[in-house]
N, C-alpha and C positions, 0 to 999 in steps of 0.2 A: 586600587588594589584588586586583586583578584578572588575568585571565590576560595581558591585553592590555600592563599595567603590568608584570608580571612578564617578559615576553617582550622588552620595551622595554627595561628595566636590564639585563638579560642580554646583548642585542646591544652596548648604549653599554658596560657593562663588558668587554666583549671588545675592542672598538675602544680604550677607555682604557688597558685593559692594554698593548696593542699601543704606544700612543703614550707610555705610562710606561717601558717596558724599551727602547724606540727612543731616546726623546727627552728622558725625564724630565717630560713635560708632560700627564701623565694628566688633571688638572682641565680642560683644555680641552675635554674630552668628558664626563667622569662628572659633575661638579659642574652644569655647565648641563643634563644630563639629568635630574637631580633636581630643579632649579628648573622645567624644563619640565613636570611632572608634579604641580606646585603644593606642593612643601617648601618652608616658608620659609628664606631664606639660612643663618641662622647653623644651624640642623638641619639642613639640608642640607651645610653644611660639616664638620661633626663626622661626619655619617654616612659621608660621602665618605671621610674619614681612615679609619674604621675600616674601610670596605670595600677601601681601598688595601693593607692588610695582605694581603691575597690576593693581590695583583699580586707583592709579596714572596717569598711562599710559592712561588708559580709559576717566579718568574724565579730564586730561589736554586736549584730544583731542575733547570732547564733550563741553567742558568749552571755546573753543576760541572767541566765541562773546564777553563774560563777560571780558575775559582776554586782549583783545584786546585794545592796547593804553597804558598798564601799564608795558610794558616792563622794563622800569628802576627800577622802585620799585620793580616788581616781582624778579629781580635779586638779589637787597638788600635783599629783604625778605629772598629768599632762603638762602644768604650765612650767615645771621643770624641766622636763623633756624638751619642750617647745624651747625654750630660751637656751637650753644647752646646745639644741641643735641648730640655732641662730648662731651662737657664738662658734661652735664649731666650723660653720658655712665660711664666716668671716675669718676666723681663723686659716681656712684654707687660701683666701686670698693672699696671705702674708706668708705663709709657709707650705709649699704643694705638698699633697700627701705622699708624693712619690719618695719626698726627704725620709719617711720613716717606713717606706713600704716595707723593709728587711726585717721590723720590729712586730707587724702585724700579725703575721702567721703565729707566732709564739704567745701572743695576744689572746689568739683563737683557740689555739691548743689550751691555753688556761681555762679559758671559760668552758671548753670542753670537758676539761678534768673536774671543775667545781660542779658543773651539773652531774657529773656522775656520782662524785662522792657526797656532795652535801644531803642527799638522801639519807645518810648516815647520821645527819645531825638530830638532835634530839626534838627540835622546835617544827620539823618540815611536815611530816605526813598526819597531822592530828586531825580530828574529826572537823569536817567542814562546819559543823554548828556551834564549836568552840569560838570563844571570841579571842581575838588578838590580844598578846599583852601589851599594855601601856609602854611606851618608849620614855627613856628619860630624856632630858634635855640634851643629854650630850649625845644619846643614841640618835634622838631625831634629827641633831645637826649633822652627824657622821652620814646617816642616810639620805640628807637633802645633798649634800656634796656629791655622794657617790652616783646618785641618779641623776645629777645635773651632769656630773663628768661623763657618764655614760651616754646621755643624749648628746653632748658634745661630739664624743667618738661617731655616734651616727651620722652627725651633720659633717665630720669632717672625713671619715674614712666611706661609712657606709659599709662595707664588708662584713658579712657577719653581723650587723648591729642588733638583728633581732635574738640571736644567741648571747650576745653579751649581755643584752637588757635582760632575758630571761634569768642568766646566772647573777646579775646584780639584785633584780629582784627576789630570787630564791634565797641568796643570802641576808638580804637586809629585810625583807617583808614577812610576817610571821603568819603565814598562809598556806594552805595546800598548793602542791605543785600546778594543779589544774587551774586554780584562781590566779596564780603567778602568770602562767603562760596566756590566760585571757588578758590579763592587765597588760603583758608585752603587748599582744596584738594590738590593743587599742593606743598604745605609745607609737606602735609603728604608724598607725593611722596619722596621729598627729603630726609626727615628723615628716613622712611623706607629703602630707598637706601643705605644710610650711614650705618645704622645699620646692613642691609643685609651682606655688604662687610665685616663688622666687625665679623660678627657672621660666615661667611663661613671659617674664619682662625682661629676662637677660640673655635666654638663647632658643634654640629651636628645638619644639616639640613636635613629632609626629601624631599628631592628634586621630586622625584616621585609624592610626595603629593602636592607638590608646582603646578606641571602641571595642573591638574584638577580644583584645588582651584582659582589658577591664573587666568585661563581662564573664570573662574564665575565671579571673581571680577573684570576684565578686562570688561565684558559683563556689570555686574550692575553698574560698577564704569562709563562706557558710558551712560547708561540709567539714571541715578541718576539724573544730571544736566538738562536732559531733562525734566523729571518730575517736578525739582524744578522750571522751569521757568513758569510752568502752574499752580503751588500752590500759593494761596495768601500768602503774605510773613508773617504775623501775625500767619497763620495757622503754618507754616514751623517752626517758632519760639518756638510755642507750642509744636509741635510734638518732636523737639530737646530737648527742656527743659524736657519733659514728661520722655522721654527716658533716659536723664542725671539722672534725680531724680532716675529712676528704677535701674540705675548701682550704685548710690550713696548708695542706700539701701542695695543693695547685697553687696555691699564692707565694708558696716558699719556693717551688721551681721557677716560678715565674721572676721572683726578685734576685735569686741567686746564680740561675742558671740561661 
């Protein structure tokens, strides 16, 4: 690896880390960066996933104020997402993602629209000090199923998994948007960590490229939550939704043209 490639991946990692923590769309930056330096698509995908683990570490450290006091729910959330991710990865072996690639753009558009309009729900932007409402058994069961399925989506497709998870948490968790965003970052860390372990034993990861990309992702992942705290919530929603629509348009073009 040359110094130029190292610096290029480091800068790309910082940009991807910021995009990941703010919008859940790191692969809009990091994956194309790997392709640009000649890494084959499949290897680039798994190498990118391995590097994204560092975003989760950086964002988790930076998001401690938002995550404080939610330990019990976070463990449940990570477990559900992890199980869902494993299920999605196994499903991929049975039915390739290309089977449903024409549906994915519309799913991402739906997630973007949900983020735009969920702010109008009365339970969303309450005072952070306010205790969350207790869920009924039925509500908790529904929440469990939805989060598990969202984790499965991440393990199966991967595209815009962060946006889909953020939309899911915004809809099902009675917490401020900034807290849901921090939870989303943590679930991404869990999902990418599991996928990396699987990939390490089943395919090729360019570990030398993971180093500069991972360093950049850690930096961007750490800075992202700090920026998110200072942005108006509605503006943050709009930015995430626009980026989701851009990705959906790209995937739509790939699937239909």
